[in-house]
C-alpha positions in Angstrom: 136.7 102.5 82.3 137.7 100.1 85.1 136.2 96.6 85.1 134.1 97.5 88.2 132.6 100.5 86.6 132.1 98.6 83.3 130.3 95.8 85.1 128.1 98.3 86.9 127.2 100.0 83.6 126.2 96.6 82.1 124.1 95.7 85.1 122.4 99.1 85.1 121.6 98.8 81.4 119.9 95.6 82.1 117.7 96.9 84.6 127.0 138.1 90.1 128.3 134.3 89.3 129.0 138.0 90.4 129.8 139.1 86.9 130.5 137.7 83.4 134.1 138.8 83.9 134.4 136.2 86.6 133.2 133.6 84.2 135.8 134.4 81.6 138.7 134.2 84.1 138.7 130.4 83.9 141.3 128.1 85.4 142.3 125.0 83.3 139.8 122.2 83.4 140.6 119.6 86.0 140.1 116.8 83.4 139.9 117.1 79.6 136.3 116.7 78.4 136.9 113.9 75.9 137.4 111.0 78.3 134.6 112.3 80.5 132.2 112.5 77.5 133.2 108.9 76.6 132.5 107.7 80.1 129.1 109.4 80.2 128.1 107.9 76.8 129.0 104.4 78.1 126.8 105.0 81.2 123.9 106.6 79.3 121.9 103.5 78.3 121.9 102.3 81.9 121.0 105.8 83.3 118.1 106.1 80.9 116.8 102.7 82.0 117.2 103.8 85.6 115.3 107.0 84.9 112.4 105.2 83.3 112.3 102.6 86.1 112.0 105.4 88.7 109.5 107.3 86.6 107.2 104.3 86.3 107.2 103.7 90.1 106.9 107.0 91.8 106.6 107.3 95.6 105.5 110.3 97.6 107.1 112.1 100.5 108.5 109.8 103.2 107.2 106.7 101.4 110.1 106.4 99.0 111.3 103.0 100.3 111.6 101.3 96.9 113.3 104.2 95.3 115.7 104.6 98.2 116.6 100.9 98.1 117.3 101.1 94.4 119.7 104.1 94.8 121.4 102.5 97.8 122.0 99.3 95.8 123.6 101.2 92.9 125.9 103.2 95.2 127.1 100.1 97.0 127.9 98.6 93.6 130.0 101.6 92.9 132.0 101.2 96.1 130.4 103.8 98.3 129.7 103.1 102.0 125.9 103.4 102.2 123.6 104.1 105.1 119.8 103.9 104.6 116.9 105.2 106.7 118.4 108.6 107.5 115.6 111.0 108.3 113.0 108.4 107.3 113.9 107.1 103.9 117.0 109.1 103.2 120.2 107.6 101.8 123.8 108.7 102.6 126.6 107.4 100.5 130.2 108.2 101.4 133.4 107.7 99.4 136.8 108.5 100.9 139.6 109.2 98.4 142.4 110.7 100.5 142.7 114.0 102.4 140.6 116.9 101.1 137.3 118.7 101.5 134.0 117.0 101.7 131.5 117.8 98.9 127.8 117.0 99.4 125.8 116.2 96.3 122.0 116.1 96.9 119.2 114.5 95.0 115.5 114.1 96.0 113.6 110.9 96.2 109.9 111.9 96.2 107.2 112.3 93.6 104.0 114.3 93.8 100.5 113.1 94.8 98.9 113.6 91.4 97.9 111.7 88.2 100.2 111.7 85.2 98.7 112.7 81.9 101.7 112.6 79.5 100.9 109.3 77.7 104.6 108.4 77.8 105.3 104.7 77.3 107.0 104.7 80.7 104.3 106.7 82.4 103.6 106.2 86.1 102.0 102.9 87.0 100.5 104.6 90.1 97.5 106.8 89.3 98.0 108.6 92.6 101.7 109.6 92.1 103.7 111.3 89.4 107.4 112.4 89.0 106.2 115.7 87.5 108.9 117.8 89.1 111.9 116.0 87.6 113.3 114.3 90.7 113.6 111.1 88.6 116.0 112.9 86.3 117.9 114.2 89.3 118.4 110.7 90.6 119.7 109.4 87.3 122.1 112.3 87.1 123.2 111.8 90.7 124.1 108.1 90.1 125.8 109.0 86.8 127.9 111.7 88.5 128.9 109.3 91.3 130.1 106.7 88.7 131.9 109.3 86.6 133.8 110.7 89.7 134.9 107.3 90.7 136.1 106.4 87.2 138.4 109.4 87.4 139.3 109.1 91.1 143.0 109.2 90.3 142.5 112.9 89.3 141.1 114.1 92.6 141.3 113.6 96.4 138.8 114.3 99.1 135.5 113.0 100.3 132.2 112.5 98.5 129.0 112.7 100.5 126.1 111.8 98.2 122.7 112.1 99.8 119.3 111.1 98.5 116.7 113.2 100.4 113.1 112.3 101.1 110.2 114.7 101.1 111.5 117.7 99.2 108.0 118.4 97.9 106.8 118.9 101.4 110.0 120.9 102.3 110.5 118.6 105.3 113.0 116.0 104.2 116.2 118.0 104.6 115.2 119.0 108.1 114.4 115.3 108.9 117.8 114.2 107.7 119.6 116.9 109.7 117.5 116.1 112.8 118.5 112.5 112.4 122.1 113.5 112.8 123.2 113.9 109.2 126.1 116.2 109.9 126.8 114.8 113.4 127.0 111.2 112.1 128.6 111.7 108.7 130.5 115.0 109.2 129.6 118.5 108.1 130.6 119.0 104.4 132.6 121.9 103.2 130.5 122.4 100.0 127.0 121.4 99.0 125.7 121.1 95.4 122.3 120.5 93.8 120.5 121.0 90.5 116.9 121.2 89.4 115.5 120.6 85.9 113.0 122.9 84.3 111.1 123.4 81.1 113.7 125.3 79.2 115.8 123.8 76.2 117.4 120.6 77.2 121.0 121.1 78.2 120.7 124.8 79.0 122.2 125.7 82.4 121.4 128.7 84.5 123.0 129.9 87.8 123.4 133.0 89.8 124.9 133.9 93.2 122.9 135.3 96.1 119.2 134.5 96.6 118.2 131.8 94.2 114.8 130.6 95.3 112.0 131.9 97.6 111.4 131.0 101.3 108.3 128.9 101.8 105.9 128.6 104.7 103.0 126.2 104.4 100.1 126.6 106.8 96.9 124.8 107.7 94.0 126.9 109.1 91.0 125.3 110.8 88.0 127.6 111.1 85.8 126.4 114.0 82.0 126.9 113.8 78.8 125.3 114.9 77.1 122.8 112.6 73.4 122.9 111.8 70.8 122.0 109.2 71.3 123.8 105.9 67.8 125.3 106.2 68.5 126.8 109.6 71.7 128.9 109.2 70.7 131.0 112.2 71.4 128.0 114.4 74.9 127.7 113.1 78.2 129.5 113.1 79.1 128.8 109.5 82.8 128.1 109.0 82.5 128.0 105.2 81.5 131.7 105.3 84.4 132.5 107.6 86.8 130.7 105.4 85.4 132.3 102.2 85.9 135.8 103.8 89.4 134.9 104.6 90.3 133.6 101.1 89.4 137.0 99.6 90.4 139.3 102.5 93.9 137.8 103.0 95.0 139.0 99.6 94.9 142.5 100.9 98.0 141.7 102.9 99.7 141.4 99.5 97.9 144.4 97.8 97.8 146.8 100.7 100.4 145.9 103.3 103.4 144.5 101.4 105.7 146.9 99.6 104.7 146.6 95.9 108.3 146.4 94.8 109.0 143.3 96.9 108.1 139.7 96.0 105.4 137.9 98.1 102.7 135.4 97.4 99.8 134.0 99.5 98.1 131.0 97.8 95.2 129.1 99.2 95.7 125.7 97.6 93.1 123.6 99.4 89.6 124.4 100.9 87.8 121.5 102.5 84.5 121.8 104.3 81.3 119.8 104.6 80.1 116.6 103.1 76.6 117.3 101.5 74.5 120.3 100.5 72.1 120.4 103.4 74.6 120.3 106.3 76.5 123.3 107.6 79.7 121.8 108.9 81.5 122.4 112.2 84.8 123.2 110.6 86.5 124.4 107.4 90.1 123.5 106.8 92.4 125.6 104.4 95.9 124.9 103.3 98.1 127.7 102.2 101.6 128.3 100.9 103.5 131.6 101.4 106.5 132.6 99.3 108.9 135.4 99.8 112.6 136.5 99.4 113.0 139.1 102.0 112.9 138.0 105.7 110.8 141.1 106.6 108.3 140.3 103.9 108.2 136.7 105.2 107.3 137.9 108.7 104.7 140.3 107.3 102.9 137.6 105.4 102.8 135.2 108.4 101.6 138.0 110.7 99.0 139.1 108.1 97.6 135.6 107.5 97.2 134.9 111.2 95.6 138.3 111.9 93.1 138.0 109.0 92.1 134.5 110.0 91.5 135.7 113.6 89.5 138.6 112.3 87.3 136.4 110.1 86.4 134.2 113.1 85.9 137.2 115.4 83.5 138.8 112.8 81.4 135.6 113.0 81.6 135.5 116.8 83.3 132.1 116.5 86.1 130.5 118.4 89.6 131.5 117.4 90.9 129.5 114.4 93.7 127.1 114.7 96.7 128.2 112.6 99.6 125.7 112.2 102.8 126.1 110.2 103.1 122.6 108.7 106.4 123.1 106.9 108.9 125.9 106.2 112.2 126.5 104.7 114.4 129.6 104.1 115.4 130.9 100.7 118.3 129.2 99.0 121.4 131.4 99.0 124.1 130.6 96.5 127.6 131.2 97.7 129.3 134.0 95.6 132.7 132.4 95.3 131.5 128.9 94.6 129.0 130.2 92.0 131.7 132.2 90.2 134.1 129.3 90.4 131.5 126.9 88.9 130.4 129.4 86.3 134.0 129.7 85.0 134.3 126.0 84.4 130.8 125.7 82.9 131.6 128.5 80.5 134.5 126.5 79.1 132.4 123.3 78.8 129.0 124.6 77.6 129.6 128.1 76.2 126.3 129.5 74.8 124.3 126.9 76.7 125.2 128.6 80.0 123.3 131.6 81.4 124.8 133.4 84.3 122.4 135.8 85.8 123.4 138.9 87.8 123.4 138.6 91.5 120.6 141.2 91.8 118.4 139.5 89.2 115.0 138.3 90.3 115.3 134.9 92.0 113.0 132.0 91.2 109.5 132.1 92.9 109.6 128.4 93.6 111.0 127.1 96.9 113.4 124.3 97.8 114.6 122.9 101.2 118.2 122.5 99.9 118.7 125.7 101.8 118.7 123.7 105.1 122.0 122.0 104.2 123.7 125.4 103.7 124.4 126.0 107.4 127.4 128.3 108.4 130.6 126.8 107.1 129.0 125.0 104.2 129.3 126.9 100.9 126.3 125.8 98.8 125.0 126.3 95.3 121.9 125.2 93.4 121.5 125.6 89.6 119.0 124.7 86.9 119.2 122.5 83.9 116.9 122.7 80.9 115.1 119.4 80.2 112.7 120.1 77.2 113.2 119.1 73.6 113.8 122.4 71.7 111.5 121.0 68.9 108.7 120.5 71.3 109.2 124.0 72.7 109.1 125.5 69.2 106.0 123.5 68.2 104.2 124.6 71.4 105.2 128.2 70.8 104.0 128.1 67.2 100.6 126.7 68.3 100.3 129.2 71.2 100.2 126.3 73.6 101.8 126.9 77.1 104.8 124.6 77.8 104.0 122.3 80.7 105.9 123.5 83.8 107.1 121.4 86.7 104.2 120.0 88.7 102.0 119.9 85.6 100.5 116.4 84.9 101.8 117.0 81.3 105.4 117.6 82.4 107.4 115.4 80.0 111.1 116.2 79.9 113.5 114.8 77.3 116.0 112.2 78.6 118.6 113.5 76.2 120.7 115.6 76.3 119.3 116.3 79.8 121.0 113.3 81.5 124.3 113.5 79.8 124.7 117.3 80.3 123.5 116.9 83.8 126.1 114.3 84.6 128.8 116.3 82.9 127.9 119.5 84.7 127.7 118.1 88.2 130.8 116.0 87.7 132.8 119.1 86.8 131.2 121.1 89.5 132.6 118.6 92.0 136.0 118.2 90.2 136.4 121.9 90.2 136.2 121.9 94.0 138.3 118.9 94.9 142.1 119.2 94.8 144.2 117.1 92.4 146.1 114.0 93.6 
């Protein structure tokens, strides 16, 4: 390890693939695993400290100033050229290492607006925010990957474009960075990579080519009525009744209009109306999320929601509702060639801890705005990393207790081997793309 990298580590411590046949046809590893493993173990105490620091101080979408500054400081210490404030609180870190392709590596900055209930010694100090999706682990892995790649920079050439994105949870941060000139200012990458932790055994990797996550459309619907005394409903146009009709009726779009063989979800996650028992309010405001894989299903759901909302209002002889799409993002599509190429090197490194799903396997129902970076000309790939202690998983299974999923207030991933496997996997994913010196 160079003295610069060694000093950084001390400082931080203080603070399908198309088919399985494609996986087996592996090219030689760009770097032998032993020195990479040694490098990661030297970094690990500092990365764990970083993870706990971020976990204790979560910040929600577009408010990640402290988190962004912390990551920017670390990347500058490593030797990256860093720009802050891209798309709000986003960070862009560039490292030039000779002619070659540009590889974008994305992490997210934001936490969720919820109260943590894990009881961890490093639990969130903010009762209104919690890193219950794993973005804190992603950030530690992102920094560790950057340090590892620079330690072995004599083995590769090209350009690293490490970005820390705000507001992934509201699927609006990627668009904000792009709208702020991410590619115009820093160049369009040739490849884009990201990972996401989940509640499977720590160190377990999963990837597939093709559609990887669902498209998402978040909507707000305001039903407009006429307020009155609770004892005089005939003097009102009750928006609560309208909204209640809508909540039940809109599910017929799923059960009676959508092809039963195709994935589609309509979820009403928020219903807000009124203040006290004896006042019929003027409005009722609902927030929805729509998920789909197929573009035709996506259009069907949007049309069905708007039509059902209008019908509920018309039935009450009320003004038309206000329907606003508050955020949206397309499905993540993993590039076939890049996925197969990455699966081949992962197979050599991780063996049985790698799961390569067929291209036609069911994608994940969750959504992710990493898709926004995969514009034409950018081969992109996202994959998952297990983050739960196998002993905890076995104990929960024996007790019949559901394992907490991402976004649960009880989501408590294991730092190890999640961080070390995460750094190794992402480092080799990048090394496998960049040409040798």
